[in-house]
C-alpha positions as a printed Julia matrix, in Angstrom:
289×3 Matrix{Float64}:
 162.61   -7.88   81.15
 165.33  -10.44   81.0
 164.72  -14.21   81.89
 167.58  -13.94   84.4
 167.97  -14.73   88.13
 171.18  -13.92   90.19
 171.86  -15.74   93.39
 174.23  -13.85   95.82
 175.09  -16.02   98.7
 177.29  -18.96   99.55
 177.47  -22.44   98.26
 178.29  -24.71  101.26
 179.64  -27.96  102.4
 177.2   -29.69  104.81
 177.2   -32.57  107.06
 173.54  -33.52  107.36
 172.92  -36.25  109.97
 176.41  -37.51  109.43
 176.21  -37.5   105.51
 178.44  -35.19  103.49
 176.83  -33.1   100.7
 177.08  -29.88   98.93
 174.4   -27.31   99.62
 173.45  -23.64  100.22
 170.78  -21.48   98.66
 172.49  -21.15   95.34
 172.67  -24.93   95.09
 168.95  -25.67   95.92
 167.71  -22.48   94.22
 169.49  -23.04   90.96
 168.54  -26.66   90.74
 164.9   -25.51   91.09
 165.12  -22.9    88.39
 167.02  -25.01   85.88
 164.29  -27.6    85.87
 161.72  -24.72   86.13
 162.91  -23.38   82.76
 164.79  -20.18   83.7
 167.14  -19.15   80.78
 169.98  -17.52   82.65
 171.01  -18.28   86.16
 174.13  -16.54   87.67
 175.65  -17.38   91.05
 178.02  -15.06   92.97
 179.57  -17.26   95.66
 182.86  -18.71   97.03
 183.5   -22.04   95.43
 185.45  -25.32   95.75
 186.11  -27.84   93.02
 182.75  -29.72   93.52
 180.69  -26.38   93.33
 182.48  -25.52   90.1
 181.75  -28.98   88.58
 178.18  -28.54   89.76
 177.78  -25.14   88.1
 179.33  -26.47   84.82
 176.89  -29.45   84.82
 173.89  -27.2    85.34
 174.95  -24.42   82.82
 175.15  -21.68   85.45
 177.12  -18.57   85.09
 179.48  -18.43   88.15
 181.12  -15.5    89.57
 183.64  -16.93   91.95
 184.49  -15.08   95.16
 187.92  -15.66   96.81
 187.99  -17.87   99.93
 186.63  -21.22  101.12
 182.87  -21.99  101.27
 181.06  -22.12  104.71
 180.96  -25.5   106.42
 177.85  -26.57  108.38
 176.82  -29.56  110.48
 173.08  -30.2   110.57
 171.22  -32.55  112.79
 167.52  -32.99  112.21
 165.44  -33.5   115.45
 162.34  -34.2   113.33
 161.14  -33.25  109.83
 161.14  -29.44  110.69
 163.45  -28.72  113.49
 167.18  -29.04  113.47
 170.35  -28.13  115.36
 172.98  -26.26  113.26
 176.63  -25.77  113.93
 178.94  -23.52  111.75
 182.16  -25.41  111.37
 183.78  -22.81  109.17
 182.84  -19.39  108.15
 182.94  -18.24  104.59
 184.33  -15.02  103.31
 182.42  -11.71  102.74
 180.74  -11.36   99.34
 181.45   -8.09   97.44
 179.87   -7.65   94.01
 182.23   -5.61   91.7
 180.71   -2.59   89.87
 181.36   -4.32   86.58
 179.2    -7.42   87.55
 176.44   -5.07   89.06
 176.02   -3.39   85.76
 175.1    -6.82   84.23
 172.48   -7.45   86.87
 170.02   -4.78   85.46
 166.64   -6.41   84.55
 167.4    -9.57   86.52
 165.8   -10.9    89.59
 168.32  -11.02   92.37
 168.06  -13.47   95.3
 170.24  -12.47   98.22
 170.46  -15.52  100.53
 173.53  -15.43  102.84
 174.05  -18.29  105.13
 176.07  -16.41  107.68
 176.56  -12.61  107.4
 178.54  -12.89  104.19
 176.24  -10.36  102.5
 176.02   -7.08  104.48
 173.62   -4.05  104.13
 176.0    -2.02  101.96
 176.13   -4.84   99.34
 172.4    -5.35   99.57
 171.86   -1.56   98.85
 174.06   -1.93   95.68
 172.01   -4.9    94.66
 168.75   -3.07   95.21
 169.74   -0.35   92.89
 170.39   -2.65   89.95
 167.81   -5.51   90.5
 164.43   -5.7    88.78
 163.26   -7.66   91.77
 165.12   -8.0    95.02
 164.46  -11.22   97.05
 165.94  -11.66  100.51
 166.15  -14.66  102.79
 166.66  -13.29  106.3
 168.32  -16.5   107.55
 171.97  -15.38  107.22
 171.27  -11.8   108.59
 169.83  -13.15  111.79
 172.16  -16.09  112.59
 174.49  -15.77  115.53
 177.35  -18.25  116.46
 178.56  -19.12  119.94
 182.1   -20.26  120.79
 181.25  -23.8   119.87
 179.85  -22.9   116.53
 176.27  -23.65  117.62
 173.98  -21.41  115.57
 171.24  -19.33  117.35
 168.93  -16.56  116.09
 169.44  -12.86  117.04
 167.58   -9.92  115.48
 169.08   -6.4   115.36
 167.91   -3.15  114.06
 170.02   -3.66  110.81
 167.69   -6.7   109.98
 164.75   -4.27  109.64
 166.86   -2.16  107.39
 167.48   -5.26  105.25
 163.8    -6.16  104.84
 162.88   -2.63  103.89
 165.01   -3.1   100.52
 163.28   -6.34   99.58
 160.41   -6.7    97.05
 159.84  -10.17   98.54
 161.46  -11.89  101.59
 161.29  -15.16  103.58
 161.85  -16.28  107.02
 161.08  -19.55  108.78
 159.11  -19.12  111.99
 162.15  -20.44  113.95
 163.97  -17.46  112.55
 161.59  -14.95  114.06
 161.61  -16.41  117.71
 160.03  -13.33  119.11
 156.75  -14.74  118.06
 154.88  -18.09  118.45
 152.88  -18.01  115.39
 153.17  -17.29  111.74
 150.46  -14.66  111.73
 152.02  -12.7   114.58
 155.4   -12.82  112.84
 154.19  -11.77  109.35
 152.06   -8.98  110.79
 155.13   -7.57  112.61
 157.27   -7.71  109.47
 154.62   -6.27  107.29
 154.58   -3.23  109.52
 158.24   -2.72  108.82
 158.37   -3.09  105.02
 156.36   -2.64  101.84
 157.57   -5.93  100.28
 155.82   -9.29  100.35
 156.73  -10.92  103.66
 156.58  -14.84  103.83
 156.99  -16.7   107.05
 156.71  -20.48  106.69
 156.61  -23.36  109.12
 156.87  -26.75  107.53
 153.63  -28.81  107.2
 151.71  -25.69  108.63
 152.21  -23.9   105.33
 152.98  -20.11  105.16
 151.51  -16.77  105.7
 152.2   -13.8   103.52
 151.71  -10.13  103.72
 150.49   -9.01  100.12
 149.33   -5.51   99.53
 148.53   -4.93  103.23
 146.59   -8.13  103.48
 147.53  -11.28  105.43
 146.92  -14.46  103.46
 147.47  -18.13  104.56
 148.71  -20.66  102.02
 148.71  -24.24  103.05
 151.43  -26.58  102.35
 150.86  -29.36   99.98
 148.71  -32.01  101.76
 150.07  -35.45  102.75
 153.73  -34.78  102.14
 156.46  -35.48  104.46
 160.28  -36.14  104.03
 163.57  -34.26  103.9
 162.86  -30.44  104.04
 166.56  -29.3   103.49
 166.64  -26.55  101.05
 162.75  -25.85  100.93
 162.97  -22.28  102.17
 165.6   -21.62   99.25
 163.27  -23.16   96.68
 160.23  -21.38   97.9
 161.99  -17.82   97.66
 163.65  -18.54   94.38
 160.49  -19.71   92.61
 158.36  -16.94   94.14
 160.83  -14.23   93.16
 161.04  -15.6    89.7
 157.34  -15.67   89.23
 157.08  -12.07   90.63
 159.83  -11.03   88.18
 157.79  -12.6    85.28
 154.77  -10.59   86.33
 152.69  -13.33   87.97
 150.07  -12.11   90.41
 151.61  -12.14   93.81
 149.51  -14.6    95.45
 149.9   -17.12   92.82
 153.64  -16.48   92.79
 153.85  -17.28   96.41
 151.69  -20.4    95.86
 153.94  -21.51   93.11
 156.76  -21.26   95.52
 155.07  -23.1    98.16
 154.17  -25.81   95.68
 157.62  -26.14   94.38
 158.93  -26.57   98.01
 156.47  -29.21   98.73
 157.4   -31.25   95.74
 161.11  -31.11   96.8
 160.09  -32.6   100.11
 158.27  -35.41   98.47
 161.01  -36.19   95.93
 164.43  -36.82   97.35
 166.39  -36.49   94.13
 166.22  -33.8    91.46
 164.57  -32.95   89.09
 161.97  -32.25   91.93
 159.39  -30.7    89.43
 158.75  -28.82   86.34
 156.83  -25.61   85.8
 153.7   -27.2    84.57
 153.06  -29.51   87.58
 154.06  -26.48   89.94
 151.45  -24.28   88.26
 148.79  -27.0    88.49
 149.33  -27.51   92.22
 149.66  -23.85   92.79
 146.25  -23.28   91.34
 144.96  -25.68   94.13
 146.79  -23.99   96.86
 145.39  -20.59   95.64
 141.76  -22.05   96.09
 142.76  -23.36   99.55
 144.24  -20.2   100.62
 142.52  -17.91  103.12
 142.55  -14.11  103.34
 142.78  -13.17  107.04
 142.52   -9.31  106.53
């Protein structure tokens, strides 16, 4: 097994409550894993100069995709709910065969922000990855004429989750259901991977080996939740790749996401403190059958 994680998805330029920033799953996930201690982190994404500078400063291996990065405008209504507009779409991401061969033995985190990774590309990643993690966000987003982002599920999304060893959705991204339990039970019936459905301070529910488990959020924490889903998935996938027991891997992802909320600037955590807090979350978790 290689100590290697590959992010396939787009860096972004974001306007968050009027403040300009770089973002995207590779941004939040790679920061988390660099400070977590992962040896090799590769990102396959479109880039602009600021993203290249970021990758160099963090020691990432960068495979640049031709085209401009997606641009989003985010307005938070509270600490969990937000309105999102896509101001500019990014290019489709194709992973060349020569690059695919280098992914063997790595964990691959496929986290598109808006349909830049398609099912065919995901199938290619599945055939090479040691562990394939998927965030459903970019597969279920739909955009109207004004750029406003909404959620729309299709049959293809279920084909996507079938390929994943572990995958994540926020409850808002599974709008057919009003509770995490309903959502995760539905997804568990459509795939054999570990399904995680989260909802801010309510924590998350996961389907692990046919059993539904509730993992609480870190208690007493509030703040900026941008990027927490990316961190949750990245850390959980990395731990599963390392051979960590699945419930503990999920709890470590949850602990890392909670620490990001509590600390506005990176480094948000290190592996030791994540592991200590994850042990507490495992003890607080509930198996629901």
